[in-house]
LUMROTI-897506 format. One line per 3 residues: number of its first residue (from 1); their letters; for each residue x, y, z of C-alpha. Coordinates in Angstrom, 2 decimals. Example, Ala and Ser with C-alpha at 12.3 -4.5 7.8 and 13.67 -1.06 7.14 Angstrom:
<pts>
1> as> 12.30,-4.50,7.80  13.67,-1.06,7.14
</pts>
This chain:
<pts>
1> xxx> 7.29,-17.06,-18.59  3.61,-17.94,-18.98  1.07,-15.12,-18.74
4> xxx> -1.25,-14.83,-15.74  -4.18,-15.59,-18.03  -2.55,-18.83,-19.16
7> xxx> -1.59,-19.86,-15.61  -5.18,-19.32,-14.47  -6.60,-21.19,-17.46
10> xxx> -4.31,-24.16,-16.78  -5.06,-23.98,-13.04  -1.35,-23.58,-12.24
13> xxx> 0.22,-22.14,-9.10  0.79,-18.39,-9.23  3.91,-17.10,-7.54
16> xxx> 3.45,-13.63,-6.17  5.03,-11.22,-3.76  3.07,-8.93,-1.46
19> xxx> 4.65,-5.73,-0.10  3.51,-3.90,3.05  5.16,-1.49,5.46
22> xxx> 5.93,-2.30,9.09  4.90,0.03,11.94  6.84,3.32,11.79
25> xxx> 7.43,6.59,13.62  5.40,9.67,12.70  8.30,12.01,11.87
28> xxx> 8.76,12.68,8.16  11.98,11.17,6.78  12.34,8.44,9.42
31> xxx> 13.14,4.92,8.17  10.23,2.60,7.42  10.83,-1.13,6.99
34> xxx> 9.02,-2.89,4.15  8.42,-6.62,4.02  7.88,-8.54,0.81
37> xxx> 6.33,-11.97,1.24  6.62,-14.55,-1.53  3.79,-17.06,-1.85
40> xxx> 2.72,-19.75,-4.27  -1.01,-19.03,-4.24  -1.40,-18.91,-0.42
43> xxx> 1.67,-20.94,0.63  4.56,-18.96,2.17  7.81,-19.46,0.25
46> xxx> 10.16,-16.61,1.11  10.68,-13.06,2.25  12.43,-9.82,1.33
49> xxx> 13.12,-6.95,3.75  13.84,-3.40,2.68  13.59,0.21,3.80
52> xxx> 12.06,3.46,2.57  11.72,6.90,4.16  8.45,8.05,5.70
55> xxx> 6.72,10.37,3.21  9.60,10.00,0.74  9.12,9.35,-2.97
58> xxx> 11.48,6.41,-3.55  9.15,3.46,-2.82  8.79,2.46,-6.50
61> xxx> 12.56,2.30,-7.00  13.23,0.53,-3.65  10.60,-2.16,-4.27
64> xxx> 11.77,-2.72,-7.87  15.44,-3.04,-6.83  14.60,-5.24,-3.84
67> xxx> 12.79,-7.68,-6.11  15.08,-7.50,-9.16  18.18,-8.12,-7.00
70> xxx> 16.62,-11.13,-5.27  16.72,-14.84,-6.06  12.90,-14.75,-6.34
73> xxx> 12.66,-12.33,-9.29  12.63,-14.91,-12.09  9.93,-16.95,-10.32
76> xxx> 7.47,-14.13,-9.58  4.36,-13.79,-11.79  2.69,-10.79,-10.12
79> xxx> 3.36,-8.11,-7.47  0.81,-7.05,-4.85  1.04,-3.91,-2.75
82> xxx> -1.07,-2.94,0.23  -2.57,0.19,-1.29  -0.56,2.71,-3.28
85> xxx> 1.72,4.01,-0.53  4.14,2.77,2.10  5.48,4.78,5.02
88> xxx> 2.73,7.37,5.07  2.61,9.04,1.64  5.58,7.39,-0.06
91> xxx> 3.48,6.78,-3.16  4.14,3.86,-5.48  4.08,4.66,-9.21
94> xxx> 2.15,1.52,-10.23  2.68,1.76,-14.04  6.39,2.50,-13.53
97> xxx> 6.78,-0.43,-11.11  5.04,-2.79,-13.56  7.23,-1.57,-16.43
100> xxx> 10.49,-1.73,-14.42  9.95,-5.25,-13.14  8.11,-6.41,-16.27
103> xxx> 5.26,-7.98,-14.28  1.63,-7.08,-13.53  1.20,-5.03,-10.34
106> xxx> -1.96,-4.93,-8.24  -2.54,-2.41,-5.43  -5.09,-3.96,-3.06
109> xxx> -7.33,-1.94,-0.72  -9.58,-3.12,2.11  -12.17,-0.45,1.27
112> xxx> -12.65,2.40,-1.16  -10.23,5.22,-0.30  -11.51,8.67,0.70
115> xxx> -9.93,10.56,-2.21  -10.96,13.99,-0.86  -9.19,13.30,2.47
118> xxx> -6.12,11.98,0.64  -6.03,15.08,-1.55  -6.21,17.35,1.52
121> xxx> -3.31,15.45,3.13  -1.22,15.64,-0.05  -1.62,19.43,-0.11
124> xxx> 0.73,19.53,2.92  3.62,18.51,0.65  5.63,21.00,-1.44
127> xxx> 5.56,18.47,-4.33  1.77,18.09,-4.16  1.35,17.98,-7.96
130> xxx> 3.91,15.17,-8.40  2.33,13.07,-5.63  -1.17,13.63,-6.98
133> xxx> -0.08,12.72,-10.54  1.66,9.57,-9.25  -1.49,8.57,-7.39
136> xxx> -3.72,9.15,-10.43  -1.41,7.19,-12.76  -2.48,3.95,-11.03
139> xxx> -5.78,4.21,-12.88  -9.34,3.24,-12.07  -10.25,1.58,-8.76
142> xxx> -11.97,-1.71,-9.53  -14.42,-3.57,-7.33  -14.59,-7.21,-8.41
145> xxx> -15.07,-10.46,-6.49  -15.02,-8.76,-3.04  -11.75,-6.94,-3.78
148> xxx> -10.96,-3.25,-4.28  -7.83,-2.79,-6.38  -5.93,-0.88,-9.03
151> xxx> -3.95,-2.79,-11.62  -1.27,-2.21,-14.23  0.06,-4.90,-16.57
154> xxx> -3.04,-7.11,-16.90  -6.79,-6.70,-17.20  -8.97,-6.24,-14.09
157> xxx> -10.79,-9.56,-14.46  -7.50,-11.48,-14.52  -6.29,-9.44,-11.51
160> xxx> -9.48,-10.32,-9.58  -8.98,-14.02,-10.35  -5.37,-13.80,-9.13
163> xxx> -6.50,-12.11,-5.89  -9.13,-14.80,-5.36  -6.58,-17.59,-5.89
166> xxx> -4.09,-15.87,-3.55  -6.59,-15.44,-0.69  -7.40,-18.05,1.96
169> xxx> -10.46,-16.29,3.32  -11.74,-12.73,3.57  -10.50,-10.12,1.11
172> xxx> -6.78,-9.84,1.91  -4.42,-12.02,-0.16  -2.23,-14.21,2.04
175> xxx> 1.04,-12.58,0.90  -0.22,-9.15,2.06  -1.67,-10.55,5.29
178> xxx> 1.68,-12.18,6.14  3.67,-9.08,5.10  1.58,-7.02,7.53
181> xxx> 1.84,-9.52,10.41  5.55,-10.27,10.00  6.46,-6.58,9.63
184> xxx> 4.58,-5.79,12.86  6.19,-8.71,14.71  9.74,-7.77,13.63
187> xxx> 9.30,-4.12,14.72  7.11,-4.46,17.84  7.81,-8.02,18.98
190> xxx> 4.34,-9.31,18.11  1.97,-9.40,15.20  -0.97,-7.00,15.22
193> xxx> -4.67,-7.79,15.25  -5.59,-6.33,11.86  -3.93,-7.93,8.87
</pts>
Protein backbone atom coordinates (compact mmCIF):
# COMPACT_ATOMS: atom_id res chain seq x y z
CA UNK A 1 0.00 0.00 0.00
CA UNK A 2 1.34 3.44 -0.93
CA UNK A 3 2.06 5.89 1.88
CA UNK A 4 -0.12 8.95 2.42
CA UNK A 5 2.82 11.13 1.44
CA UNK A 6 3.16 9.32 -1.88
CA UNK A 7 -0.59 9.40 -2.57
CA UNK A 8 -0.63 13.16 -1.96
CA UNK A 9 2.47 13.72 -4.10
CA UNK A 10 0.92 11.77 -6.99
CA UNK A 11 -2.43 13.54 -6.48
CA UNK A 12 -4.20 10.19 -5.99
CA UNK A 13 -7.52 9.54 -4.26
CA UNK A 14 -7.23 8.89 -0.54
CA UNK A 15 -9.61 6.34 0.92
CA UNK A 16 -10.49 7.10 4.49
CA UNK A 17 -13.03 6.21 7.12
CA UNK A 18 -14.48 8.69 9.60
CA UNK A 19 -15.94 7.50 12.91
CA UNK A 20 -18.47 9.44 15.01
CA UNK A 21 -21.03 8.49 17.64
CA UNK A 22 -24.78 8.78 17.15
CA UNK A 23 -27.02 10.52 19.72
CA UNK A 24 -27.14 8.56 23.00
CA UNK A 25 -28.76 8.44 26.42
CA UNK A 26 -27.05 10.08 29.39
CA UNK A 27 -26.87 7.01 31.67
CA UNK A 28 -23.39 5.51 32.01
CA UNK A 29 -23.10 2.07 30.40
CA UNK A 30 -25.97 2.52 27.91
CA UNK A 31 -25.31 1.47 24.31
CA UNK A 32 -23.97 4.10 21.91
CA UNK A 33 -24.06 3.47 18.16
CA UNK A 34 -20.98 4.44 16.14
CA UNK A 35 -21.02 5.06 12.41
CA UNK A 36 -17.97 4.71 10.21
CA UNK A 37 -18.24 6.38 6.83
CA UNK A 38 -15.90 5.37 4.01
CA UNK A 39 -15.01 8.05 1.46
CA UNK A 40 -12.63 8.45 -1.44
CA UNK A 41 -11.55 12.03 -0.74
CA UNK A 42 -15.08 13.47 -0.28
CA UNK A 43 -17.12 10.86 -2.19
CA UNK A 44 -19.24 8.47 -0.07
CA UNK A 45 -18.36 4.82 -0.72
CA UNK A 46 -19.59 2.76 2.21
CA UNK A 47 -20.52 2.51 5.86
CA UNK A 48 -19.85 0.52 9.01
CA UNK A 49 -22.11 0.48 12.09
CA UNK A 50 -20.98 -0.58 15.54
CA UNK A 51 -21.67 -0.10 19.23
CA UNK A 52 -19.78 0.96 22.34
CA UNK A 53 -20.90 1.67 25.91
CA UNK A 54 -21.35 5.21 27.18
CA UNK A 55 -18.29 6.13 29.25
CA UNK A 56 -16.77 2.68 28.68
CA UNK A 57 -13.15 2.11 27.70
CA UNK A 58 -13.51 -0.26 24.74
CA UNK A 59 -13.81 2.24 21.85
CA UNK A 60 -10.28 1.57 20.53
CA UNK A 61 -10.87 -2.18 20.34
CA UNK A 62 -14.41 -1.85 18.88
CA UNK A 63 -13.32 0.56 16.13
CA UNK A 64 -10.26 -1.57 15.26
CA UNK A 65 -12.31 -4.79 15.06
CA UNK A 66 -15.12 -3.11 13.13
CA UNK A 67 -12.66 -1.96 10.48
CA UNK A 68 -10.37 -5.01 10.40
CA UNK A 69 -13.36 -7.37 10.00
CA UNK A 70 -14.84 -5.33 7.14
CA UNK A 71 -14.43 -5.58 3.38
CA UNK A 72 -13.08 -2.00 3.42
CA UNK A 73 -9.99 -2.64 5.57
CA UNK A 74 -7.52 -3.35 2.75
CA UNK A 75 -8.63 -0.22 0.85
CA UNK A 76 -8.40 2.30 3.72
CA UNK A 77 -5.39 4.66 3.84
CA UNK A 78 -6.25 6.67 6.97
CA UNK A 79 -8.75 6.72 9.88
CA UNK A 80 -10.44 9.88 11.15
CA UNK A 81 -12.24 10.19 14.46
CA UNK A 82 -14.41 13.03 15.69
CA UNK A 83 -12.26 13.98 18.66
CA UNK A 84 -10.70 11.45 21.00
CA UNK A 85 -13.86 10.00 22.56
CA UNK A 86 -17.16 8.44 21.57
CA UNK A 87 -20.15 7.94 23.84
CA UNK A 88 -19.20 10.54 26.40
CA UNK A 89 -15.75 9.66 27.77
CA UNK A 90 -15.10 6.36 25.99
CA UNK A 91 -11.60 7.53 25.09
CA UNK A 92 -9.82 6.29 21.98
CA UNK A 93 -6.18 5.29 22.45
CA UNK A 94 -4.92 6.91 19.22
CA UNK A 95 -1.42 5.33 19.12
CA UNK A 96 -2.88 1.90 19.93
CA UNK A 97 -5.55 2.27 17.22
CA UNK A 98 -2.93 3.30 14.65
CA UNK A 99 -0.70 0.36 15.62
CA UNK A 100 -3.55 -2.20 15.66
CA UNK A 101 -4.93 -1.26 12.26
CA UNK A 102 -1.52 -0.34 10.81
CA UNK A 103 -2.76 2.98 9.41
CA UNK A 104 -2.37 6.65 10.35
CA UNK A 105 -5.12 7.92 12.67
CA UNK A 106 -6.23 11.54 12.95
CA UNK A 107 -8.54 12.84 15.70
CA UNK A 108 -10.22 15.98 14.35
CA UNK A 109 -11.66 18.75 16.56
CA UNK A 110 -13.83 21.73 15.62
CA UNK A 111 -12.06 23.92 18.19
CA UNK A 112 -9.36 23.65 20.81
CA UNK A 113 -10.62 21.52 23.71
CA UNK A 114 -10.91 22.95 27.23
CA UNK A 115 -8.41 20.58 28.86
CA UNK A 116 -9.11 21.89 32.39
CA UNK A 117 -12.85 21.14 32.02
CA UNK A 118 -12.08 17.70 30.55
CA UNK A 119 -9.74 16.94 33.45
CA UNK A 120 -12.43 17.93 35.98
CA UNK A 121 -14.95 15.64 34.25
CA UNK A 122 -12.48 12.73 34.16
CA UNK A 123 -11.98 13.03 37.93
CA UNK A 124 -15.52 11.62 38.32
CA UNK A 125 -14.26 8.23 37.12
CA UNK A 126 -12.61 5.67 39.42
CA UNK A 127 -10.05 4.97 36.64
CA UNK A 128 -9.18 8.66 36.25
CA UNK A 129 -5.44 8.00 35.81
CA UNK A 130 -5.98 5.48 32.99
CA UNK A 131 -8.37 7.81 31.13
CA UNK A 132 -6.05 10.78 31.55
CA UNK A 133 -3.03 8.76 30.33
CA UNK A 134 -5.02 7.51 27.32
CA UNK A 135 -6.00 11.07 26.47
CA UNK A 136 -2.42 12.35 26.76
CA UNK A 137 -1.01 9.51 24.62
CA UNK A 138 -2.65 11.09 21.54
CA UNK A 139 0.07 13.74 21.61
CA UNK A 140 0.21 17.40 20.70
CA UNK A 141 -2.84 19.23 19.33
CA UNK A 142 -1.91 20.73 15.98
CA UNK A 143 -3.48 23.73 14.31
CA UNK A 144 -2.72 23.66 10.59
CA UNK A 145 -4.70 24.72 7.51
CA UNK A 146 -7.86 25.61 9.51
CA UNK A 147 -7.92 22.23 11.29
CA UNK A 148 -7.34 21.26 14.92
CA UNK A 149 -6.17 17.66 15.21
CA UNK A 150 -4.01 15.06 16.89
CA UNK A 151 -2.25 12.47 14.77
CA UNK A 152 -0.46 9.15 15.12
CA UNK A 153 1.16 7.27 12.25
CA UNK A 154 2.16 10.20 10.00
CA UNK A 155 3.53 13.69 10.36
CA UNK A 156 1.21 16.65 11.08
CA UNK A 157 1.79 18.36 7.72
CA UNK A 158 0.75 15.22 5.83
CA UNK A 159 -2.29 14.87 8.14
CA UNK A 160 -3.31 18.49 7.42
CA UNK A 161 -3.03 17.86 3.66
CA UNK A 162 -5.20 14.74 4.01
CA UNK A 163 -7.83 16.70 5.98
CA UNK A 164 -7.83 19.42 3.33
CA UNK A 165 -8.28 16.88 0.51
CA UNK A 166 -11.07 15.12 2.46
CA UNK A 167 -13.07 18.31 3.12
CA UNK A 168 -15.59 19.88 0.75
CA UNK A 169 -15.88 23.16 2.61
CA UNK A 170 -15.45 24.39 6.16
CA UNK A 171 -13.22 22.46 8.56
CA UNK A 172 -15.00 19.11 8.93
CA UNK A 173 -13.88 16.31 6.59
CA UNK A 174 -16.79 14.86 4.62
CA UNK A 175 -16.48 11.38 6.15
CA UNK A 176 -16.94 12.84 9.66
CA UNK A 177 -19.74 15.17 8.55
CA UNK A 178 -21.63 12.23 7.02
CA UNK A 179 -20.93 9.96 10.03
CA UNK A 180 -22.48 12.61 12.28
CA UNK A 181 -25.53 13.21 10.05
CA UNK A 182 -26.24 9.55 9.29
CA UNK A 183 -25.83 8.51 12.94
CA UNK A 184 -28.31 11.20 14.01
CA UNK A 185 -30.79 10.23 11.27
CA UNK A 186 -30.67 6.51 12.13
CA UNK A 187 -31.27 7.17 15.86
CA UNK A 188 -33.66 10.15 15.78
CA UNK A 189 -35.27 9.87 12.34
CA UNK A 190 -33.57 12.98 10.96
CA UNK A 191 -30.13 14.43 10.60
CA UNK A 192 -29.12 17.22 12.98
CA UNK A 193 -28.16 20.79 12.17
CA UNK A 194 -24.54 20.69 13.32
CA UNK A 195 -22.30 18.29 11.47
